[in-house]
Backbone bond lengths (Angstrom), bond angles and torsions (degrees), N, CA, C in turn:
res aa  C-N    CA-C-N  psi(-1)  N-CA   C-N-CA  omega(-1)  CA-C   N-CA-C  phi
1 X - - - 1.471 - - 1.533 108.82 -
2 X 1.306 116.74 132.62 1.452 120.88 178.70 1.514 110.29 -96.31
3 X 1.334 115.11 151.40 1.451 120.39 179.40 1.508 111.16 -95.40
4 X 1.334 116.06 -168.81 1.464 120.53 -178.47 1.525 111.62 -67.38
5 X 1.318 114.84 150.87 1.461 120.59 177.30 1.518 109.28 -100.77
6 X 1.332 115.42 131.40 1.457 120.93 176.96 1.520 109.11 -117.07
7 X 1.315 115.57 167.38 1.464 120.99 178.30 1.529 106.97 -116.24
8 X 1.312 115.79 114.97 1.461 120.76 -170.62 1.515 110.99 -117.88
9 X 1.336 115.29 132.99 1.467 122.39 178.21 1.524 109.04 -125.40
10 X 1.318 116.27 125.81 1.462 122.53 -177.99 1.523 109.55 -103.58
11 X 1.328 117.10 137.22 1.462 121.42 179.58 1.530 110.33 -56.77
12 X 1.331 117.89 145.17 1.467 121.13 -179.35 1.521 113.09 -54.58
13 X 1.352 116.82 -33.90 1.460 120.15 -178.85 1.526 112.50 -64.77
14 X 1.328 116.50 -19.69 1.459 121.32 -177.02 1.522 112.34 -104.38
15 X 1.325 116.99 5.84 1.466 120.88 -173.93 1.530 112.36 -62.12
16 X 1.328 117.58 -30.80 1.462 119.55 -177.68 1.525 112.94 -63.85
17 X 1.328 117.52 -18.17 1.457 120.38 -176.83 1.528 113.29 -85.53
18 X 1.307 117.47 -20.76 1.467 119.94 -169.64 1.516 111.45 -106.43
19 X 1.347 117.68 158.28 1.461 120.92 177.53 1.520 111.25 -56.39
20 X 1.314 116.04 148.76 1.470 121.43 -172.97 1.531 112.55 -55.20
21 X 1.301 116.78 -37.76 1.453 119.90 -176.49 1.510 114.48 -65.66
22 X 1.335 118.57 -16.16 1.461 121.09 -177.99 1.519 111.96 -111.79
23 X 1.323 118.13 16.07 1.452 120.33 -172.90 1.523 113.62 -81.58
24 X 1.302 118.22 -27.06 1.464 120.46 -173.39 1.526 110.10 -114.85
25 X 1.344 115.73 123.01 1.454 120.22 175.53 1.518 113.58 68.87
26 X 1.330 115.45 -175.77 1.458 121.64 -179.85 1.524 109.54 -80.47
27 X 1.320 116.71 135.50 1.461 120.99 178.53 1.523 109.30 -126.80
28 X 1.324 115.21 152.46 1.454 120.70 179.02 1.519 109.49 -75.95
29 X 1.329 115.32 138.98 1.466 120.78 -179.35 1.522 108.58 -141.27
30 X 1.316 116.46 125.45 1.460 120.89 178.14 1.516 109.69 -88.23
31 X 1.331 117.84 126.67 1.457 122.96 -179.06 1.525 109.61 -109.49
32 X 1.339 115.38 174.27 1.472 118.82 179.64 1.524 112.61 -89.50
33 X 1.348 116.48 -5.48 1.452 119.88 176.95 1.507 115.61 82.80
34 X 1.339 118.04 -4.29 1.466 120.55 -178.98 1.536 112.62 -126.72
35 X 1.318 117.45 -22.88 1.469 120.28 -178.02 1.527 110.72 -74.29
36 X 1.322 115.55 146.85 1.460 120.59 178.01 1.527 109.63 -67.77
37 X 1.324 114.71 158.55 1.453 119.32 178.51 1.532 110.75 -63.81
38 X 1.320 116.26 -34.51 1.461 119.74 176.15 1.517 111.56 -59.62
39 X 1.325 116.89 -42.93 1.462 121.26 178.66 1.533 110.33 -65.46
40 X 1.315 117.08 -39.98 1.465 120.62 179.19 1.528 110.37 -61.68
41 X 1.329 116.22 -44.71 1.463 120.62 -179.17 1.534 110.20 -64.56
42 X 1.312 116.86 -43.49 1.460 119.86 178.93 1.522 111.79 -65.54
43 X 1.316 117.48 -33.62 1.469 120.24 178.96 1.520 111.77 -65.30
44 X 1.333 116.85 -21.49 1.461 120.92 175.13 1.520 112.23 -80.08
45 X 1.345 115.90 -11.84 1.453 120.38 -179.47 1.509 114.84 108.12
46 X 1.324 118.45 1.24 1.465 121.61 -177.71 1.531 109.90 -92.86
47 X 1.344 119.12 114.00 1.469 119.70 176.17 1.529 110.42 -65.06
48 X 1.314 117.39 138.17 1.464 119.72 179.76 1.519 111.96 -65.53
49 X 1.339 117.74 -18.79 1.467 119.95 175.26 1.520 111.54 -61.73
50 X 1.345 117.15 -21.12 1.461 121.06 -177.41 1.524 112.73 -98.32
51 X 1.332 116.47 -1.68 1.465 121.39 -177.73 1.522 109.66 -95.76
52 X 1.327 115.57 126.35 1.463 119.86 176.72 1.510 111.03 -82.88
53 X 1.323 116.87 -59.46 1.460 121.60 178.63 1.522 109.36 -139.86
54 X 1.342 114.11 155.42 1.455 122.33 172.24 1.527 107.06 -113.89
55 X 1.313 116.77 129.17 1.460 121.06 -179.96 1.523 110.06 -120.16
56 X 1.311 116.15 134.49 1.465 122.09 176.51 1.522 108.10 -123.22
57 X 1.311 115.16 118.42 1.470 121.25 -179.24 1.520 111.96 54.23
58 X 1.326 115.06 37.49 1.453 120.56 174.60 1.503 116.39 89.47
59 X 1.333 118.81 -1.98 1.470 119.13 178.30 1.530 110.07 -122.67
60 X 1.331 115.09 148.38 1.452 120.74 -177.91 1.523 110.84 -73.83
61 X 1.336 116.43 138.20 1.460 121.77 179.76 1.529 108.39 -132.20
62 X 1.344 117.11 157.80 1.464 119.68 175.97 1.525 111.11 -76.02
63 X 1.320 115.74 165.28 1.469 120.80 179.54 1.520 111.19 -63.91
64 X 1.328 118.35 -20.55 1.465 122.06 -179.25 1.528 112.91 -78.82
65 X 1.317 118.04 -8.02 1.467 122.11 -178.28 1.527 110.56 -61.38
66 X 1.319 116.62 139.09 1.463 122.17 175.74 1.524 108.05 -103.50
67 X 1.326 115.55 116.24 1.457 120.71 -175.92 1.523 111.21 -73.47
68 X 1.326 116.26 144.37 1.453 122.41 179.04 1.514 111.69 -108.81
69 X 1.302 115.94 173.69 1.464 121.62 -177.91 1.523 111.30 -56.64
70 X 1.320 115.69 131.93 1.453 120.94 176.83 1.507 115.62 83.49
71 X 1.326 118.30 -5.79 1.464 120.36 179.84 1.530 110.68 -59.84
72 X 1.330 115.34 137.76 1.462 121.50 174.24 1.524 107.80 -100.27
73 X 1.328 116.46 112.46 1.462 122.78 -173.40 1.525 109.75 -108.38
74 X 1.319 115.85 131.48 1.461 121.56 174.09 1.516 108.67 -119.13
75 X 1.319 116.13 128.75 1.457 123.03 179.50 1.520 107.61 -106.24
76 X 1.326 116.52 109.71 1.464 121.08 -177.55 1.530 110.61 -97.37
77 X 1.316 115.07 148.36 1.466 120.49 178.45 1.525 110.53 -74.93
78 X 1.317 116.07 157.68 1.459 121.16 179.39 1.525 109.80 -62.77
79 X 1.315 116.17 141.27 1.460 120.69 179.38 1.523 110.37 -74.88
80 X 1.307 115.07 147.70 1.462 121.53 177.55 1.522 109.99 -123.06
81 X 1.331 119.20 140.21 1.465 125.28 -2.82 1.525 112.06 -69.10
82 X 1.309 114.94 145.46 1.458 121.49 -177.91 1.517 109.97 -90.67
83 X 1.322 116.68 130.05 1.450 121.47 178.30 1.526 109.37 -95.66
84 X 1.318 116.33 135.94 1.467 121.81 178.05 1.526 107.11 -113.67
85 X 1.329 117.86 103.78 1.465 120.39 -175.30 1.519 112.40 -77.81
86 X 1.318 115.00 157.08 1.460 119.75 166.56 1.501 117.26 94.42
87 X 1.339 119.37 -6.10 1.464 119.52 -178.98 1.521 109.11 -163.44
88 X 1.344 118.30 153.58 1.464 119.03 170.50 1.523 108.94 -58.49
89 X 1.324 117.00 140.85 1.460 121.18 -174.42 1.529 111.04 -67.97
90 X 1.310 116.32 123.02 1.462 122.04 176.10 1.521 107.74 -149.25
91 X 1.330 115.64 162.76 1.454 120.38 -172.58 1.523 111.76 -127.74
92 X 1.333 114.57 158.47 1.459 123.77 171.46 1.517 107.12 -132.10
93 X 1.327 117.39 126.83 1.449 122.46 -177.37 1.517 110.37 -115.64
94 X 1.337 116.28 144.71 1.456 119.09 179.79 1.529 111.03 -83.64
95 X 1.317 116.24 -179.81 1.458 122.91 -169.63 1.523 113.16 -61.42
96 X 1.321 118.73 -21.61 1.461 121.83 -174.87 1.530 113.77 -87.53
97 X 1.327 118.11 -0.44 1.462 120.95 -172.23 1.526 112.40 -120.77
98 X 1.324 116.12 39.71 1.461 120.34 -177.02 1.514 113.95 -62.90
99 X 1.321 117.76 -42.75 1.470 120.25 -179.61 1.519 110.78 -64.93
100 X 1.318 117.24 -42.24 1.463 120.57 177.31 1.520 110.32 -61.70
101 X 1.325 117.71 -40.77 1.469 121.19 179.09 1.522 110.48 -60.38
102 X 1.322 117.37 -45.61 1.464 120.06 -179.20 1.526 111.46 -64.26
103 X 1.322 117.47 -36.78 1.464 119.68 -178.83 1.524 111.40 -72.97
104 X 1.313 117.50 -36.91 1.465 119.09 175.48 1.528 110.48 -64.33
105 X 1.330 116.95 -41.51 1.465 120.44 177.34 1.523 111.15 -64.10
106 X 1.328 116.61 -39.03 1.464 120.69 177.39 1.529 110.28 -56.25
107 X 1.319 116.40 -34.30 1.467 121.76 -179.87 1.528 112.48 -86.51
108 X 1.321 116.93 2.53 1.457 120.42 177.12 1.508 114.75 84.25
109 X 1.343 117.48 16.59 1.459 121.56 -179.39 1.528 109.27 -89.98
110 X 1.324 117.17 129.99 1.461 122.62 -178.61 1.528 109.59 -63.72
111 X 1.346 116.16 107.44 1.460 121.08 -170.97 1.522 111.17 -135.80
112 X 1.312 116.02 109.86 1.462 121.10 173.27 1.523 108.64 -87.45
113 X 1.339 116.01 149.17 1.461 120.68 -175.41 1.513 109.37 -147.28
114 X 1.304 116.03 134.00 1.461 121.18 177.09 1.527 108.90 -100.90
115 X 1.331 116.57 110.94 1.458 121.20 -177.66 1.524 112.28 -79.28
116 X 1.321 116.99 -6.68 1.458 121.77 175.44 1.529 109.04 -123.61
117 X 1.320 115.81 154.81 1.459 120.02 179.64 1.524 109.19 -79.77
118 X 1.328 116.66 99.96 1.461 120.75 -176.75 1.530 111.74 -94.07
119 X 1.335 116.35 -1.40 1.460 119.94 177.17 1.520 112.38 95.11
120 X 1.329 115.01 150.45 1.466 120.79 -177.55 1.522 114.19 -60.57
121 X 1.344 119.36 -42.60 1.469 118.32 -179.17 1.522 112.77 -59.89
122 X 1.340 116.71 -40.96 1.466 120.15 -179.09 1.526 111.08 -68.78
123 X 1.331 117.17 -39.27 1.458 120.35 177.98 1.526 110.88 -64.22
124 X 1.321 116.25 -45.11 1.462 119.73 179.67 1.526 110.80 -63.33
125 X 1.318 116.93 -39.53 1.461 120.81 179.18 1.526 111.06 -64.01
126 X 1.330 116.59 -40.67 1.466 119.21 178.95 1.524 110.78 -67.68
127 X 1.325 117.29 -40.59 1.465 120.62 176.20 1.520 110.47 -55.75
128 X 1.330 116.65 -44.70 1.462 121.09 -178.80 1.521 111.70 -69.02
129 X 1.335 116.48 -44.78 1.464 120.84 -175.68 1.527 111.77 -65.79
130 X 1.345 116.58 -39.84 1.461 120.94 -175.40 1.526 112.76 -100.39
131 X 1.349 116.72 2.26 1.467 122.51 179.72 1.531 111.20 53.43
132 X 1.335 114.33 53.03 1.458 121.77 179.02 1.533 110.48 -110.84
133 X 1.314 115.84 144.27 1.462 121.23 175.32 1.525 108.18 -76.27
134 X 1.319 116.92 121.87 1.460 122.10 179.70 1.518 109.63 -80.05
135 X 1.340 116.85 120.63 1.454 121.92 175.45 1.515 108.98 -105.98
136 X 1.324 116.51 128.47 1.460 119.61 -175.67 1.520 110.39 -163.82
137 X 1.340 115.36 160.22 1.460 121.34 169.99 1.527 110.59 -103.15
138 X 1.322 116.26 6.73 1.463 122.91 -178.96 1.527 108.66 -92.47
139 X 1.324 117.42 105.97 1.463 120.36 -177.54 1.520 111.68 -65.50
140 X 1.325 116.73 -34.43 1.456 119.58 178.50 1.513 111.85 -62.13
141 X 1.312 117.67 -41.79 1.461 121.78 177.02 1.523 110.66 -62.09
142 X 1.317 117.30 -42.38 1.461 121.12 -177.52 1.526 112.68 -70.61
143 X 1.332 117.10 -12.25 1.466 120.13 177.53 1.523 112.17 -87.42
144 X 1.311 118.32 -6.12 1.471 120.03 -177.00 1.531 110.04 -70.78
145 X 1.316 115.24 128.20 1.467 121.02 -172.98 1.533 113.26 -69.25
146 X 1.344 117.34 -23.54 1.459 118.49 -175.55 1.527 113.33 -79.26
147 X 1.318 118.41 -7.60 1.464 120.69 178.15 1.523 111.14 -56.90
148 X 1.324 116.10 140.15 1.463 120.08 171.94 1.528 109.59 -65.17
149 X 1.316 115.80 -48.29 1.467 123.36 175.63 1.517 106.27 -165.41
150 X 1.314 116.27 162.41 1.452 119.13 -178.41 1.509 111.99 -152.59
151 X 1.332 115.76 164.94 1.461 121.38 177.13 1.520 108.89 -154.86
152 X 1.304 114.98 138.84 1.459 121.35 177.85 1.524 109.14 -80.98
153 X 1.326 116.41 136.06 1.464 122.13 176.44 1.529 106.96 -93.73
154 X 1.311 117.24 112.41 1.458 121.48 -166.60 1.526 114.18 -78.26
155 X 1.299 118.20 -31.54 1.460 120.59 -174.47 1.528 111.39 -104.66
156 X 1.335 115.10 162.17 1.467 120.35 172.47 1.526 110.83 -100.66
157 X 1.324 117.79 -4.62 1.468 121.58 -179.57 1.531 109.52 -94.81
158 X 1.348 117.71 124.88 1.470 120.32 -177.46 1.522 113.87 -53.99
159 X 1.344 117.60 -37.29 1.460 119.72 -179.47 1.527 110.83 -62.55
160 X 1.319 115.71 -44.62 1.460 119.94 180.00 1.526 111.65 -71.96
161 X 1.327 116.59 -35.64 1.461 120.21 177.13 1.520 110.84 -60.01
162 X 1.328 116.20 -46.49 1.462 120.41 -178.93 1.522 110.63 -63.20
163 X 1.302 117.20 -45.64 1.466 120.50 -179.46 1.534 110.71 -61.63
164 X 1.326 116.42 -40.22 1.464 120.62 -178.67 1.527 110.87 -64.77
165 X 1.332 117.32 -45.29 1.465 120.65 -179.20 1.528 110.66 -65.29
166 X 1.323 116.58 -43.26 1.463 119.63 -179.90 1.517 111.47 -65.86
167 X 1.333 117.16 -39.27 1.462 120.50 179.49 1.520 111.64 -69.63
168 X 1.335 116.19 -35.82 1.465 119.87 -176.94 1.519 112.62 -75.25
169 X 1.331 117.64 -42.33 1.470 120.17 -172.08 1.529 113.84 -108.51
170 X 1.318 117.79 -18.17 1.469 121.70 -179.05 1.535 112.60 47.88
171 X 1.324 118.19 55.00 1.467 119.16 178.39 1.531 110.89 -68.50
172 X 1.309 116.12 156.24 1.465 120.30 174.84 1.527 108.75 -66.38
173 X 1.329 116.72 131.41 1.457 121.34 -178.65 1.529 110.03 -102.12
174 X 1.328 115.57 126.02 1.461 121.95 177.41 1.530 107.67 -134.95
175 X 1.344 116.63 74.77 1.467 120.57 -173.63 1.521 112.94 -57.71
176 X 1.339 113.94 149.97 1.466 123.27 174.32 1.522 112.84 67.31
177 X 1.318 118.67 23.37 1.470 119.94 179.89 1.522 113.44 -111.86
178 X 1.351 117.88 -7.25 1.466 120.57 -177.98 1.525 111.20 -126.31
179 X 1.301 114.40 150.50 1.465 122.19 176.04 1.525 108.51 -73.48
180 X 1.334 117.15 125.64 1.460 119.71 179.85 1.528 111.44 -73.90
181 X 1.324 116.82 -13.83 1.469 120.28 -179.53 1.525 112.67 -87.31
182 X 1.344 117.10 -39.92 1.472 118.60 -173.02 1.525 114.31 -129.88
183 X 1.351 118.42 -6.59 1.469 123.13 179.43 1.522 113.25 83.47
184 X 1.339 117.89 0.67 1.460 120.28 178.10 1.524 111.48 -68.27
185 X 1.323 116.24 162.61 1.462 121.33 178.94 1.524 110.27 -80.82
186 X 1.343 115.89 145.47 1.455 121.69 -179.51 1.530 110.77 -96.22
187 X 1.313 114.66 153.74 1.462 121.82 172.93 1.522 108.43 -135.38
188 X 1.325 116.21 158.27 1.456 119.95 174.79 1.516 109.25 -65.26
189 X 1.326 115.90 145.96 1.462 120.23 -179.26 1.526 109.83 -140.75
190 X 1.304 116.21 151.41 1.463 120.85 176.12 1.526 109.36 -85.84
191 X 1.327 115.98 163.12 1.460 120.32 177.84 1.521 110.72 -61.62
192 X 1.314 116.69 -34.92 1.468 120.05 -179.52 1.534 111.02 -65.44
193 X 1.327 116.64 -36.16 1.463 120.02 -177.71 1.530 112.64 -68.30
194 X 1.318 116.90 -27.26 1.472 120.06 -177.70 1.517 111.94 -114.49
195 X 1.330 116.74 15.13 1.466 120.97 -174.18 1.515 112.91 -56.43
196 X 1.324 117.87 -33.46 1.469 120.23 -177.50 1.526 112.60 -69.31
197 X 1.355 117.79 -11.44 1.460 120.97 178.81 1.533 112.83 -104.05
198 X 1.333 116.69 0.83 1.459 121.17 -177.27 1.522 110.21 -103.22
199 X 1.322 114.72 141.48 1.461 119.32 -178.14 1.522 110.18 -137.04
200 X 1.317 116.88 140.44 1.456 123.51 171.80 1.505 114.02 49.56
201 X 1.343 114.69 -118.54 1.461 121.24 -174.97 1.505 113.72 -61.72
202 X 1.323 117.77 -31.77 1.465 120.43 179.12 1.524 110.33 -61.58
203 X 1.316 116.85 -42.47 1.467 121.83 -179.68 1.522 110.35 -61.05
204 X 1.336 116.05 -37.65 1.467 120.29 -175.53 1.521 112.83 -84.93
205 X 1.342 117.87 -30.07 1.463 120.95 -167.05 1.521 115.24 -96.50
206 X 1.321 118.41 -17.60 1.453 120.01 -172.97 1.526 111.40 -124.29
207 X 1.354 114.30 144.59 1.463 119.52 -179.13 1.525 113.09 -128.73
208 X 1.338 117.83 -9.67 1.461 121.73 -178.23 1.526 108.54 -110.57
209 X 1.331 115.28 123.83 1.461 119.82 -174.82 1.520 110.77 -136.45
210 X 1.325 114.13 157.76 1.462 122.17 169.02 1.517 107.10 -130.74
211 X 1.337 114.97 158.72 1.460 119.25 -178.73 1.520 109.83 -141.24
212 X 1.318 115.67 139.50 1.459 120.90 178.62 1.522 110.13 -71.29
213 X 1.316 116.29 131.67 1.463 120.78 179.97 1.527 112.42 -75.25
214 X 1.333 116.80 -12.77 1.467 120.09 -179.66 1.520 112.14 -97.41
215 X 1.322 117.38 -57.67 1.470 120.12 -174.58 1.519 113.52 -100.52
216 X 1.342 118.21 -11.29 1.448 121.26 177.40 1.516 115.16 84.62
217 X 1.299 118.54 1.74 1.458 120.94 -178.44 1.520 110.66 -63.33
218 X 1.345 115.81 139.24 1.463 121.74 -179.70 1.517 110.60 -96.36
219 X 1.347 115.59 148.30 1.459 122.35 179.29 1.525 109.86 -130.79
220 X 1.360 115.16 143.86 1.451 121.69 174.64 1.528 107.78 -153.39
221 X 1.322 116.95 170.19 1.464 121.34 -176.47 1.522 109.59 -81.67
222 X 1.315 115.57 80.29 1.449 121.40 -175.23 1.521 113.73 -88.73
223 X 1.336 114.71 -157.14 1.464 121.53 -171.77 1.522 113.29 -62.44
224 X 1.319 117.81 -30.47 1.469 120.80 -176.15 1.528 112.70 -97.40
225 X 1.317 116.67 9.49 1.460 119.48 -173.82 1.523 112.10 -61.35
226 X 1.326 118.40 -40.41 1.459 120.58 -177.91 1.526 111.52 -62.74
227 X 1.333 116.96 -37.20 1.461 120.01 176.92 1.529 110.88 -63.93
228 X 1.311 116.44 -40.73 1.460 120.63 179.35 1.524 110.91 -68.00
229 X 1.325 116.63 -39.66 1.461 120.82 177.71 1.524 110.19 -60.12
230 X 1.331 116.97 -39.61 1.468 120.57 -179.98 1.523 110.95 -63.31
231 X 1.338 117.54 -40.78 1.465 121.31 177.87 1.527 110.13 -63.39
232 X 1.323 116.34 -44.85 1.462 121.20 -178.63 1.526 110.91 -64.79
233 X 1.332 117.09 -47.35 1.467 119.94 -176.74 1.520 111.27 -64.84
234 X 1.322 116.54 -37.82 1.471 119.64 178.73 1.528 110.55 -64.45
235 X 1.321 116.49 -42.62 1.469 120.51 -179.94 1.526 111.01 -65.97
236 X 1.330 117.10 -42.05 1.458 120.31 -179.56 1.523 111.13 -66.89
237 X 1.319 117.10 -37.47 1.462 120.82 179.24 1.525 111.37 -63.70
238 X 1.332 116.56 -40.03 1.459 120.48 -175.33 1.529 113.72 -87.35
239 X 1.355 117.42 -31.87 1.461 118.14 -166.35 1.523 114.92 -131.08
240 X 1.294 120.39 -0.60 1.459 120.15 -178.66 1.517 109.94 -65.25
């Protein structure tokens, strides 16, 4: 037995998630008549984290709405910048986004990162417990209902990933204030305080240091500093 047929149109920004045949314009889709519109949209491959509003016959409806025969459904992309209510903005990244995590921390953005694959249930639970926005390219993870909030990372290139997250959420940028290794806050430190981490030329050549208050890691303007400065200046120019 077939259910009612609806006419569904997906925003161009979300076209990459859906089968090719449904990417352009409104297409007919047969539903079971009992599933929520949110479930129907997700069954096409579109994570609800990427949906801004759902409209049926010109009016906005919740994801729990059950579409009827002949309904004209429009799936709009999330508006940018996206506001995340209820908590200071912070992020949680899965095991595949280590470079993005380090760059967000470099900019002073509160970013938790799991360097091991702890599984989707544990990641979703941590997102909920710590009220962090889950960033991932795993659509299955982003479909978990217990997430506090989530967002799909569209690119595989760290430069584009960083730009996308900053453009979408516009977090406050406070460069050079967080440890890129553990996300802890940095403080000024003397050479004597970090002497056990300095070797050879570093001991002789540098006098200005910072140290993580959580893991104790020392920081100074070393060989890669200019590359890091370029990342920071580009982000501040575009998104400060």
